[in-house]
C-alpha positions as CSV (number, residue, x, y, z in Angstrom):
1,I,15.8,30.4,-20.3
2,T,18.1,29.8,-17.3
3,F,19.0,26.3,-18.7
4,S,19.7,27.7,-22.2
5,A,21.8,30.6,-20.8
6,A,23.9,28.1,-18.8
7,V,24.5,25.9,-21.9
8,I,25.4,28.8,-24.1
9,V,27.8,30.3,-21.6
10,L,29.5,27.0,-20.9
11,T,29.9,25.9,-24.5
12,L,31.0,29.3,-25.8
13,A,33.5,29.6,-23.0
14,I,35.1,26.3,-24.0
15,F,35.0,27.5,-27.6
16,A,36.7,30.7,-26.7
17,V,39.5,29.0,-24.7
18,R,40.1,26.5,-27.6
19,L,40.1,29.3,-30.1
20,A,42.7,31.3,-28.1
21,Q,44.9,28.2,-27.7
22,N,44.8,27.0,-31.3
23,P,42.5,28.7,-33.8
24,R,43.0,26.0,-36.4
25,R,41.5,23.4,-34.0
26,V,38.1,25.1,-34.1
27,L,38.1,27.0,-37.3
28,A,38.4,25.3,-40.7
29,I,40.9,26.6,-43.3
30,D,38.0,28.5,-44.9
31,F,38.6,31.0,-42.1
32,T,42.3,30.5,-41.2
33,G,43.8,29.9,-44.6
34,G,45.7,26.8,-45.7
35,S,45.4,23.9,-48.1
36,V,42.9,21.1,-48.9
37,L,44.4,18.1,-50.8
38,S,42.2,15.5,-52.3
39,Y,43.6,12.0,-53.0
40,N,42.2,9.0,-54.9
41,Y,43.5,5.6,-53.7
42,A,43.1,1.9,-54.4
43,E,43.5,0.7,-50.8
44,A,43.1,3.1,-47.9
45,P,46.0,3.0,-45.4
46,A,45.3,3.4,-41.7
47,T,44.6,7.0,-40.7
48,G,47.1,7.0,-37.8
49,A,49.9,5.7,-40.1
50,M,49.1,8.5,-42.7
51,R,49.1,11.1,-40.0
52,E,52.6,9.8,-38.8
53,A,53.9,10.1,-42.4
54,L,52.7,13.7,-42.6
55,N,54.1,14.5,-39.2
56,A,57.5,13.3,-40.3
57,I,57.7,16.0,-43.0
58,G,56.4,18.8,-40.7
59,V,52.7,18.7,-41.5
60,S,51.6,18.2,-37.9
61,D,48.2,19.9,-38.1
62,A,46.8,17.7,-40.8
63,I,43.1,16.7,-40.6
64,L,42.2,13.6,-42.6
65,Q,38.7,12.7,-43.8
66,N,38.0,9.6,-45.8
67,Q,34.9,10.4,-47.8
68,G,34.6,6.9,-49.4
69,A,33.4,6.4,-52.9
70,I,30.4,7.7,-54.8
71,E,29.0,5.1,-57.3
72,G,31.1,4.9,-60.4
73,A,34.0,7.0,-58.9
74,R,37.1,6.3,-56.9
75,P,37.2,6.8,-53.1
76,V,38.5,10.2,-52.0
77,L,40.7,11.1,-49.0
78,Q,40.9,14.7,-48.0
79,V,43.9,16.2,-46.1
80,K,43.4,19.6,-44.6
81,T,46.3,21.6,-43.3
82,G,47.0,25.2,-42.4
83,K,50.3,25.1,-44.3
84,E,50.9,26.2,-47.8
85,L,54.7,25.4,-48.0
86,V,56.9,22.8,-46.3
87,D,60.6,23.7,-46.4
88,G,60.0,25.9,-49.4
89,V,58.1,23.2,-51.3
90,P,54.3,23.4,-52.0
91,V,52.6,21.3,-49.4
92,A,50.7,19.3,-52.1
93,Q,54.0,18.1,-53.5
94,A,55.6,17.3,-50.2
95,A,52.5,15.5,-48.8
96,T,52.0,13.5,-52.0
97,E,55.6,12.3,-52.1
98,A,55.5,11.4,-48.4
99,L,52.3,9.4,-48.7
100,Q,53.3,7.6,-51.9
101,K,56.7,6.7,-50.3
102,A,55.1,5.5,-47.1
103,F,52.3,3.5,-48.8
104,P,53.5,2.4,-52.3
105,A,50.8,-0.3,-52.5
106,A,47.9,2.0,-51.7
107,G,47.8,3.6,-55.2
108,I,47.6,7.2,-53.8
109,V,47.2,9.8,-56.5
110,L,46.7,13.6,-56.0
111,A,43.3,14.4,-57.5
112,G,42.9,18.1,-56.5
113,E,44.4,20.9,-54.5
114,E,42.8,24.0,-53.0
115,V,44.8,26.8,-51.4
116,I,43.1,29.6,-49.3
117,G,45.2,32.5,-48.3
118,S,45.0,34.0,-44.8
119,Q,43.6,37.3,-46.1
120,I,40.8,35.4,-47.9
121,G,40.1,33.5,-44.7
122,Q,39.7,36.8,-42.7
123,D,37.3,38.1,-45.4
124,L,35.3,34.9,-45.2
125,Q,35.1,35.3,-41.4
126,R,33.7,38.8,-41.7
127,D,31.3,37.8,-44.4
128,A,30.0,34.9,-42.4
129,F,29.4,37.1,-39.4
130,W,27.5,39.7,-41.4
131,S,25.4,37.2,-43.2
132,I,24.0,35.8,-40.0
133,L,23.6,39.3,-38.4
134,L,21.8,40.7,-41.5
135,A,19.5,37.6,-41.6
136,L,18.5,38.2,-38.0
137,A,18.0,42.0,-38.6
138,G,15.9,41.3,-41.7
139,M,13.7,38.9,-39.8
140,L,13.3,41.3,-36.9
141,I,12.0,44.0,-39.3
142,Y,9.7,41.7,-41.2
143,I,8.1,40.1,-38.1
144,T,7.7,43.6,-36.5
145,V,5.7,44.6,-39.6
146,R,3.6,41.5,-39.8
147,F,3.0,41.2,-36.0
148,E,4.4,43.6,-33.4
149,F,7.9,44.3,-32.0
150,G,7.3,42.1,-29.0
151,F,6.7,39.1,-31.2
152,A,9.7,39.9,-33.4
153,L,11.9,40.2,-30.3
154,G,10.8,36.8,-29.0
155,A,11.5,35.2,-32.4
156,I,15.0,36.8,-32.8
157,V,16.0,35.9,-29.2
158,A,14.9,32.3,-30.0
159,L,16.9,32.3,-33.3
160,A,20.0,33.8,-31.6
161,H,19.6,31.0,-29.0
162,D,19.5,28.4,-31.8
163,V,22.7,29.7,-33.5
164,L,24.7,29.9,-30.2
165,I,23.6,26.5,-28.9
166,T,24.3,24.9,-32.3
167,L,27.7,26.6,-32.6
168,G,28.7,25.7,-29.0
169,I,27.7,22.0,-29.1
170,F,29.0,21.6,-32.7
171,T,32.5,22.7,-31.7
172,L,32.3,20.9,-28.4
173,L,32.0,17.7,-30.4
174,D,35.4,18.6,-31.9
175,R,34.0,19.7,-35.3
176,Q,35.5,22.7,-37.1
177,V,33.5,25.8,-38.0
178,S,33.6,26.1,-41.8
179,L,31.6,27.7,-44.6
180,T,29.5,24.5,-44.5
181,A,28.7,25.2,-40.9
182,V,27.7,28.8,-41.6
183,A,25.4,27.6,-44.4
184,C,23.8,25.2,-41.9
185,L,23.3,28.0,-39.3
186,L,21.5,30.1,-42.0
187,T,19.4,27.1,-42.8
188,I,18.5,26.6,-39.2
189,L,17.5,30.3,-38.9
190,G,15.0,29.9,-41.7
191,Y,13.7,26.6,-40.4
192,S,13.3,27.7,-36.8
193,V,11.6,31.0,-37.5
194,N,9.0,29.1,-39.6
195,D,8.0,27.1,-36.5
196,T,7.9,30.2,-34.4
197,I,5.7,32.1,-36.8
198,V,3.2,29.2,-36.9
199,I,2.8,29.6,-33.1
200,F,2.6,33.4,-33.2
201,D,0.0,33.2,-36.0
202,R,-2.1,30.8,-33.9
203,I,-1.8,33.2,-30.9
204,R,-3.1,36.0,-33.1
205,E,-6.0,34.0,-34.3
206,D,-6.9,32.9,-30.8
207,M,-6.8,36.5,-29.6
208,K,-9.4,37.5,-32.1
209,L,-11.7,34.5,-31.3
210,D,-11.3,34.7,-27.5
211,Q,-11.4,38.1,-25.8
212,R,-11.7,36.9,-22.2
213,T,-9.0,34.3,-21.6
214,P,-5.9,35.9,-20.0
215,F,-3.1,36.4,-22.5
216,R,-0.7,34.1,-20.7
217,A,-3.2,31.2,-20.7
218,L,-4.1,32.0,-24.3
219,C,-0.4,31.7,-25.4
220,N,-0.1,28.4,-23.6
221,L,-3.3,27.1,-25.4
222,S,-1.9,28.2,-28.7
223,I,1.4,26.4,-28.1
224,N,-0.5,23.2,-27.2
225,Q,-2.6,23.5,-30.3
226,T,0.4,23.6,-32.6
227,L,2.7,21.3,-30.6
228,S,1.8,18.1,-32.6
229,R,2.6,20.0,-35.9
230,T,5.9,21.2,-34.5
231,L,7.0,17.8,-33.3
232,L,5.9,15.9,-36.4
233,T,7.5,18.3,-38.8
234,S,10.8,18.3,-36.9
235,F,10.7,14.5,-36.6
236,T,10.4,14.0,-40.3
237,T,13.2,16.5,-41.0
238,L,15.3,14.6,-38.5
239,L,14.8,11.4,-40.4
240,A,16.3,13.1,-43.5
241,T,19.2,14.7,-41.7
242,G,19.9,11.6,-39.7
243,S,20.3,9.6,-43.0
244,L,22.7,12.2,-44.2
245,F,24.7,12.0,-41.0
246,L,24.9,8.2,-41.0
247,F,25.6,7.7,-44.7
248,G,27.1,11.1,-45.8
249,G,30.8,11.7,-45.6
250,G,33.1,14.8,-45.3
251,A,31.3,18.1,-45.4
252,I,27.8,16.5,-45.7
253,N,28.4,14.7,-42.4
254,D,29.3,18.0,-40.7
255,F,26.3,19.7,-42.2
256,A,24.0,16.9,-41.1
257,L,25.3,17.0,-37.5
258,C,25.0,20.7,-37.4
259,M,21.4,20.5,-38.6
260,I,20.5,17.8,-36.1
261,I,21.7,20.0,-33.2
262,G,19.9,23.0,-34.7
263,L,16.6,21.2,-35.2
264,V,16.5,20.0,-31.6
265,A,17.5,23.5,-30.3
266,G,14.9,25.0,-32.7
267,V,12.0,22.9,-31.4
268,Y,13.1,23.7,-27.8
269,S,13.4,27.5,-28.4
270,T,10.1,27.7,-30.4
271,V,8.2,26.4,-27.4
272,F,10.3,27.5,-24.4
273,I,12.1,30.7,-25.5
274,A,10.2,32.6,-28.2
275,T,6.8,32.9,-26.5
276,P,8.1,33.5,-22.9
277,V,10.3,36.3,-24.2
278,M,7.3,37.8,-26.0
279,L,5.2,37.5,-22.8
280,A,8.0,39.1,-20.8
281,W,8.1,42.1,-23.2
282,Y,4.3,42.7,-22.8
283,K,4.5,41.9,-19.1
284,G,1.6,39.4,-19.5
285,R,-0.8,42.1,-21.0
286,R,-2.7,41.4,-24.2
287,P,-1.0,43.3,-27.2
288,G,-3.1,45.3,-29.6
289,L,-2.4,43.4,-32.7
290,A,-3.8,44.9,-36.0
291,A,-5.9,42.7,-38.2
292,A,-4.0,40.1,-40.1
293,K,-3.0,41.3,-43.6
């Protein structure tokens, strides 16, 4: 718990400093507003050269992502910027003209444009915050009904740990928080709580079968009994997310990286956070769980 608290404080402090200095560096245009331009091309120019061409027209905050080509389709280059206009001209028009002029042989063609206003970005920030908060509250209520409040508290603290650790490390790796990242955090909540419930259910079963072993030792036994299941399930999931991370581009790559961080944090919190918090709540005493429903 001390180790986790140190990581959370450190990574979130760095996140807060970077957010105060330049919000667009850590928050995607989903939350800050701006434009996403999608281009098809025949031959990809160097990313640095494209960034210089965009800087020359005043688009200095551009983030370029080459998503490659899906089978049967042309490769896609995404340009994300917080600007909507450049000298009174729509950013899509200005950026397209600049790239086509700088790289006439690349065959760059504007394939799509998405503009998100600042007000919509603020609404999405609020909705993302409430979606995670309500998910945690719903799980707290449900686990309290199915087990007891002490068990629910341990599970929710572990889930909050997973979200904060994932968010902190994800942004520390210079990735932007977007709606894709929020979707990943909600996925992690569901995945991690499943592992925690497996351990809690085993603890409940062992309590009924063994009335003599001290509660602390019984919890340790239950964790060991389910440890192989936790590790094997997480490992097979990591194989899938690892493949997405290595071979997926754009938003898929961000989602996969977020999931990998969350899976590792989830395995750790399931074993080292959830049950110890529950034990601390009961102060090592055996809770009076009702019969399983």
